[in-house]
MARPATI-249790 format. One record per residue (C-alpha): residue number from 1; residue in three letters; y, x, z. Coordinates in Angstrom, 2 decimals, always signed. Layout:
REM residues N
{NUM; 'Ala'; {Y; X; Z}};
...
This chain:
REM residues 256
{1; 'Unk'; {+18.68; +0.37; -4.22}};
{2; 'Unk'; {+21.13; +1.40; -1.49}};
{3; 'Unk'; {+23.25; -2.13; -2.92}};
{4; 'Unk'; {+19.53; -3.52; -0.44}};
{5; 'Unk'; {+19.79; -1.44; +1.93}};
{6; 'Unk'; {+21.63; -4.15; +4.61}};
{7; 'Unk'; {+18.52; -5.76; +6.65}};
{8; 'Unk'; {+20.13; -9.36; +5.88}};
{9; 'Unk'; {+20.85; -8.86; +1.90}};
{10; 'Unk'; {+17.42; -8.04; +1.91}};
{11; 'Unk'; {+15.74; -11.17; +3.86}};
{12; 'Unk'; {+17.65; -12.72; +1.41}};
{13; 'Unk'; {+16.25; -11.51; -1.10}};
{14; 'Unk'; {+13.41; -11.28; -0.11}};
{15; 'Unk'; {+12.50; -14.96; +1.32}};
{16; 'Unk'; {+13.75; -16.15; -2.69}};
{17; 'Unk'; {+10.66; -13.28; -4.28}};
{18; 'Unk'; {+7.75; -13.66; -1.79}};
{19; 'Unk'; {+7.14; -17.55; -2.64}};
{20; 'Unk'; {+6.75; -16.23; -5.98}};
{21; 'Unk'; {+5.19; -13.32; -5.82}};
{22; 'Unk'; {+2.52; -14.51; -3.66}};
{23; 'Unk'; {+2.11; -17.49; -5.92}};
{24; 'Unk'; {+1.56; -15.40; -8.98}};
{25; 'Unk'; {-0.60; -13.61; -7.15}};
{26; 'Unk'; {-3.25; -16.15; -6.64}};
{27; 'Unk'; {-2.46; -18.33; -10.15}};
{28; 'Unk'; {-3.49; -14.58; -12.06}};
{29; 'Unk'; {-6.55; -14.15; -9.81}};
{30; 'Unk'; {-7.79; -17.93; -10.00}};
{31; 'Unk'; {-8.21; -16.55; -13.40}};
{32; 'Unk'; {-9.25; -13.21; -13.22}};
{33; 'Unk'; {-11.82; -13.28; -10.75}};
{34; 'Unk'; {-14.15; -16.39; -12.65}};
{35; 'Unk'; {-13.60; -14.62; -15.65}};
{36; 'Unk'; {-14.76; -11.61; -14.52}};
{37; 'Unk'; {-17.23; -12.29; -12.12}};
{38; 'Unk'; {-19.17; -15.20; -13.67}};
{39; 'Unk'; {-17.60; -15.52; -17.28}};
{40; 'Unk'; {-17.58; -12.20; -18.89}};
{41; 'Unk'; {-20.86; -11.12; -20.53}};
{42; 'Unk'; {-22.78; -7.81; -18.40}};
{43; 'Unk'; {-23.03; -4.51; -19.86}};
{44; 'Unk'; {-25.98; -3.59; -22.15}};
{45; 'Unk'; {-26.54; -0.77; -20.03}};
{46; 'Unk'; {-25.26; -1.00; -16.18}};
{47; 'Unk'; {-26.09; -5.22; -16.39}};
{48; 'Unk'; {-24.53; -7.26; -14.01}};
{49; 'Unk'; {-24.07; -4.45; -11.89}};
{50; 'Unk'; {-20.51; -3.89; -13.99}};
{51; 'Unk'; {-19.35; -6.56; -12.08}};
{52; 'Unk'; {-18.26; -4.18; -9.46}};
{53; 'Unk'; {-15.95; -2.89; -12.10}};
{54; 'Unk'; {-13.49; -5.68; -11.75}};
{55; 'Unk'; {-12.86; -5.09; -7.50}};
{56; 'Unk'; {-13.68; -1.04; -8.17}};
{57; 'Unk'; {-10.99; +0.20; -10.92}};
{58; 'Unk'; {-8.43; -1.97; -9.73}};
{59; 'Unk'; {-8.73; -0.64; -6.07}};
{60; 'Unk'; {-8.84; +2.83; -7.33}};
{61; 'Unk'; {-5.63; +2.25; -9.02}};
{62; 'Unk'; {-3.45; +0.92; -6.71}};
{63; 'Unk'; {-4.85; +3.17; -3.93}};
{64; 'Unk'; {-3.02; +6.05; -6.47}};
{65; 'Unk'; {+0.11; +3.64; -7.13}};
{66; 'Unk'; {+0.94; +2.79; -4.20}};
{67; 'Unk'; {+0.67; +6.59; -2.34}};
{68; 'Unk'; {+2.88; +7.40; -5.26}};
{69; 'Unk'; {+5.41; +4.54; -3.85}};
{70; 'Unk'; {+4.62; +5.09; -1.03}};
{71; 'Unk'; {+5.75; +9.37; -1.52}};
{72; 'Unk'; {+8.98; +7.92; -3.41}};
{73; 'Unk'; {+9.50; +6.03; -0.41}};
{74; 'Unk'; {+9.79; +8.78; +1.74}};
{75; 'Unk'; {+11.99; +10.77; -0.55}};
{76; 'Unk'; {+14.34; +7.91; -0.14}};
{77; 'Unk'; {+14.10; +8.07; +3.55}};
{78; 'Unk'; {+14.14; +11.84; +3.33}};
{79; 'Unk'; {+16.81; +12.46; +1.51}};
{80; 'Unk'; {+19.35; +9.20; +1.05}};
{81; 'Unk'; {+18.58; +8.20; +4.82}};
{82; 'Unk'; {+17.85; +4.57; +3.42}};
{83; 'Unk'; {+18.06; +2.48; +5.90}};
{84; 'Unk'; {+14.66; +0.51; +5.20}};
{85; 'Unk'; {+12.51; +3.08; +3.14}};
{86; 'Unk'; {+10.81; +4.21; +6.57}};
{87; 'Unk'; {+10.06; +0.34; +7.33}};
{88; 'Unk'; {+8.60; +0.03; +4.45}};
{89; 'Unk'; {+6.86; +2.79; +3.65}};
{90; 'Unk'; {+5.27; +2.47; +8.09}};
{91; 'Unk'; {+3.84; -1.40; +6.15}};
{92; 'Unk'; {+3.37; -0.08; +3.11}};
{93; 'Unk'; {+0.33; +3.07; +4.58}};
{94; 'Unk'; {-2.01; +0.29; +6.70}};
{95; 'Unk'; {-2.65; -1.25; +3.08}};
{96; 'Unk'; {-2.81; +1.59; +0.81}};
{97; 'Unk'; {-5.30; +2.17; +3.65}};
{98; 'Unk'; {-7.37; -0.92; +2.80}};
{99; 'Unk'; {-7.63; -0.91; -0.35}};
{100; 'Unk'; {-8.19; +2.73; -0.30}};
{101; 'Unk'; {-11.29; +1.69; +1.41}};
{102; 'Unk'; {-12.61; -0.83; -0.76}};
{103; 'Unk'; {-12.75; +1.67; -3.77}};
{104; 'Unk'; {-14.70; +3.84; -1.42}};
{105; 'Unk'; {-17.14; +0.71; -0.58}};
{106; 'Unk'; {-17.06; -0.73; -4.18}};
{107; 'Unk'; {-17.50; +2.57; -5.52}};
{108; 'Unk'; {-20.24; +3.50; -3.66}};
{109; 'Unk'; {-21.80; +0.49; -3.88}};
{110; 'Unk'; {-21.91; +0.80; -7.71}};
{111; 'Unk'; {-22.99; +4.40; -7.46}};
{112; 'Unk'; {-26.26; +3.32; -5.79}};
{113; 'Unk'; {-27.96; +0.95; -8.34}};
{114; 'Unk'; {-25.59; +3.64; -10.94}};
{115; 'Unk'; {-26.50; +7.07; -9.62}};
{116; 'Unk'; {-28.95; +6.54; -7.15}};
{117; 'Unk'; {-27.18; +7.74; -4.84}};
{118; 'Unk'; {-24.42; +6.41; -2.17}};
{119; 'Unk'; {-22.73; +9.21; -2.22}};
{120; 'Unk'; {-21.87; +13.06; -3.62}};
{121; 'Unk'; {-19.69; +15.10; -3.54}};
{122; 'Unk'; {-18.06; +15.63; -6.37}};
{123; 'Unk'; {-14.84; +15.79; -7.23}};
{124; 'Unk'; {-13.43; +12.49; -7.75}};
{125; 'Unk'; {-15.35; +11.03; -4.79}};
{126; 'Unk'; {-13.91; +13.58; -2.35}};
{127; 'Unk'; {-10.22; +13.82; -3.78}};
{128; 'Unk'; {-9.86; +10.24; -3.32}};
{129; 'Unk'; {-11.82; +10.22; +0.83}};
{130; 'Unk'; {-9.52; +12.26; +1.01}};
{131; 'Unk'; {-6.91; +10.07; -0.38}};
{132; 'Unk'; {-8.59; +7.61; +2.59}};
{133; 'Unk'; {-7.79; +9.62; +4.95}};
{134; 'Unk'; {-3.99; +10.58; +3.95}};
{135; 'Unk'; {-3.29; +7.23; +4.41}};
{136; 'Unk'; {-4.81; +6.20; +7.47}};
{137; 'Unk'; {-2.98; +9.66; +9.26}};
{138; 'Unk'; {-0.03; +8.61; +7.65}};
{139; 'Unk'; {-0.65; +4.83; +9.19}};
{140; 'Unk'; {-1.19; +7.13; +12.43}};
{141; 'Unk'; {+1.37; +9.41; +12.55}};
{142; 'Unk'; {+4.37; +6.88; +12.48}};
{143; 'Unk'; {+3.09; +5.07; +14.76}};
{144; 'Unk'; {+2.31; +8.12; +17.34}};
{145; 'Unk'; {+5.58; +8.83; +18.75}};
{146; 'Unk'; {+7.94; +6.92; +21.11}};
{147; 'Unk'; {+10.76; +7.79; +18.95}};
{148; 'Unk'; {+10.37; +5.56; +15.85}};
{149; 'Unk'; {+12.84; +7.77; +14.02}};
{150; 'Unk'; {+10.82; +11.37; +14.50}};
{151; 'Unk'; {+7.39; +9.06; +13.74}};
{152; 'Unk'; {+9.10; +8.05; +10.48}};
{153; 'Unk'; {+10.32; +11.17; +9.60}};
{154; 'Unk'; {+6.82; +13.46; +10.46}};
{155; 'Unk'; {+5.17; +10.79; +8.05}};
{156; 'Unk'; {+7.04; +11.04; +5.50}};
{157; 'Unk'; {+7.36; +15.11; +5.24}};
{158; 'Unk'; {+2.98; +13.97; +4.93}};
{159; 'Unk'; {+3.25; +11.60; +2.17}};
{160; 'Unk'; {+5.68; +14.55; +0.36}};
{161; 'Unk'; {+2.32; +17.04; +0.98}};
{162; 'Unk'; {-0.09; +14.83; +0.03}};
{163; 'Unk'; {+1.55; +13.58; -3.19}};
{164; 'Unk'; {-0.57; +17.19; -4.41}};
{165; 'Unk'; {-3.05; +15.05; -4.55}};
{166; 'Unk'; {-3.02; +12.66; -6.66}};
{167; 'Unk'; {-2.80; +14.57; -9.72}};
{168; 'Unk'; {-6.39; +16.05; -8.68}};
{169; 'Unk'; {-8.09; +12.87; -8.30}};
{170; 'Unk'; {-6.12; +11.55; -11.68}};
{171; 'Unk'; {-7.82; +14.73; -13.49}};
{172; 'Unk'; {-10.46; +16.38; -12.10}};
{173; 'Unk'; {-12.88; +14.16; -14.00}};
{174; 'Unk'; {-11.36; +16.56; -16.66}};
{175; 'Unk'; {-10.98; +19.46; -14.59}};
{176; 'Unk'; {-14.38; +19.77; -12.99}};
{177; 'Unk'; {-18.07; +18.48; -14.45}};
{178; 'Unk'; {-19.21; +15.21; -11.85}};
{179; 'Unk'; {-21.30; +12.69; -11.75}};
{180; 'Unk'; {-18.13; +10.26; -11.71}};
{181; 'Unk'; {-17.23; +8.96; -15.59}};
{182; 'Unk'; {-14.54; +10.07; -17.67}};
{183; 'Unk'; {-11.17; +7.68; -18.18}};
{184; 'Unk'; {-12.30; +4.74; -19.82}};
{185; 'Unk'; {-8.82; +2.64; -20.09}};
{186; 'Unk'; {-5.95; +5.07; -19.97}};
{187; 'Unk'; {-7.81; +6.91; -23.17}};
{188; 'Unk'; {-4.81; +7.79; -25.36}};
{189; 'Unk'; {-7.34; +7.27; -28.49}};
{190; 'Unk'; {-8.75; +3.80; -27.71}};
{191; 'Unk'; {-10.20; +2.37; -24.15}};
{192; 'Unk'; {-13.93; +3.27; -23.99}};
{193; 'Unk'; {-14.19; -0.71; -22.72}};
{194; 'Unk'; {-15.22; -4.12; -24.89}};
{195; 'Unk'; {-12.18; -6.41; -24.89}};
{196; 'Unk'; {-15.01; -8.84; -23.03}};
{197; 'Unk'; {-15.01; -6.34; -20.11}};
{198; 'Unk'; {-11.35; -4.91; -20.55}};
{199; 'Unk'; {-9.59; -8.08; -20.85}};
{200; 'Unk'; {-10.48; -9.85; -17.81}};
{201; 'Unk'; {-10.33; -6.04; -15.98}};
{202; 'Unk'; {-6.33; -6.42; -16.73}};
{203; 'Unk'; {-5.64; -9.51; -15.83}};
{204; 'Unk'; {-7.64; -8.78; -12.56}};
{205; 'Unk'; {-5.56; -5.83; -11.47}};
{206; 'Unk'; {-2.49; -7.32; -12.49}};
{207; 'Unk'; {-3.42; -9.79; -9.92}};
{208; 'Unk'; {-4.65; -7.39; -7.23}};
{209; 'Unk'; {-1.52; -5.79; -7.74}};
{210; 'Unk'; {+0.89; -8.56; -7.27}};
{211; 'Unk'; {-1.37; -9.99; -4.35}};
{212; 'Unk'; {-0.50; -5.61; -2.82}};
{213; 'Unk'; {+3.29; -5.89; -3.86}};
{214; 'Unk'; {+3.64; -9.90; -1.74}};
{215; 'Unk'; {+1.83; -8.39; +0.95}};
{216; 'Unk'; {+3.41; -5.41; +1.48}};
{217; 'Unk'; {+6.72; -7.45; +1.17}};
{218; 'Unk'; {+5.45; -10.21; +3.77}};
{219; 'Unk'; {+4.73; -6.77; +6.39}};
{220; 'Unk'; {+8.26; -5.00; +5.42}};
{221; 'Unk'; {+10.40; -8.98; +6.33}};
{222; 'Unk'; {+8.21; -8.74; +9.23}};
{223; 'Unk'; {+8.70; -5.43; +10.49}};
{224; 'Unk'; {+13.13; -6.15; +9.88}};
{225; 'Unk'; {+13.12; -9.76; +11.38}};
{226; 'Unk'; {+11.20; -8.01; +14.12}};
{227; 'Unk'; {+13.41; -5.35; +14.62}};
{228; 'Unk'; {+16.51; -7.48; +14.69}};
{229; 'Unk'; {+14.73; -9.24; +17.10}};
{230; 'Unk'; {+14.05; -6.47; +19.19}};
{231; 'Unk'; {+18.12; -5.04; +19.15}};
{232; 'Unk'; {+19.12; -8.73; +20.23}};
{233; 'Unk'; {+16.94; -8.63; +22.79}};
{234; 'Unk'; {+18.49; -5.64; +24.04}};
{235; 'Unk'; {+22.01; -6.26; +24.09}};
{236; 'Unk'; {+21.05; -9.26; +25.16}};
{237; 'Unk'; {+19.69; -7.45; +28.61}};
{238; 'Unk'; {+22.51; -4.70; +28.09}};
{239; 'Unk'; {+24.80; -8.06; +28.78}};
{240; 'Unk'; {+23.03; -9.40; +31.82}};
{241; 'Unk'; {+22.87; -6.10; +33.17}};
{242; 'Unk'; {+26.46; -5.85; +32.97}};
{243; 'Unk'; {+27.32; -8.94; +34.08}};
{244; 'Unk'; {+26.29; -9.10; +37.67}};
{245; 'Unk'; {+28.93; -5.43; +38.14}};
{246; 'Unk'; {+31.81; -7.23; +36.72}};
{247; 'Unk'; {+31.65; -10.27; +39.14}};
{248; 'Unk'; {+30.91; -8.39; +41.79}};
{249; 'Unk'; {+34.46; -5.86; +40.95}};
{250; 'Unk'; {+36.19; -9.13; +39.72}};
{251; 'Unk'; {+35.60; -10.46; +43.41}};
{252; 'Unk'; {+36.67; -6.95; +45.27}};
{253; 'Unk'; {+39.66; -7.00; +43.33}};
{254; 'Unk'; {+39.94; -10.55; +44.83}};
{255; 'Unk'; {+38.85; -9.61; +48.44}};
{256; 'Unk'; {+41.52; -6.66; +48.38}};
């Protein structure tokens, strides 16, 4: 990964990857969303409300997978001092907070007809809410200091500490008796979903994952370019400040 630590090399690679990644995300979602929301059959128990599954489950996966990526990037920043890891983590947290908010919102919409309530303080929902606050906390903390390096360090520490919540989110439905249903797709023996629902769900999950990656890459590219522009502006300002004094020194030498 240190091969891509050079900002110029990263920008060149990202410029080549970004159009393909964005195009792939749009193509997969253009197939998956109509398949899931229009052409897939309703569930025999949940009826048409099962279609919330095609948004809720990918958002849940991305909220946890994205936070795992945040923890890995934070470790790289703290241990190996990867120059771009801090920037990538800084741009990742708002996107992660957004998908986690969508996970909570769609889960609430799904829970109302299924459970008869918008919210319950059970283990899965509460741990995902904690995950949402961890995302928000990281996004706020890295921007809370005038010293960007100090903010990035504090955010990285928070991200690593918050990673202990990931297994709680994942296994909460197994460790405690909750209203939330257990895992249906990732069971070892067999998925608990019919293929008519499972296949469009997986296509939607792939599309949302590609879109997530494309958005984070675009934000990171913009952050790298913004930092380079700021560095050029500061260098130009320093040269402008130094130029008058050099001119005065030369004039004084001539007069002497």
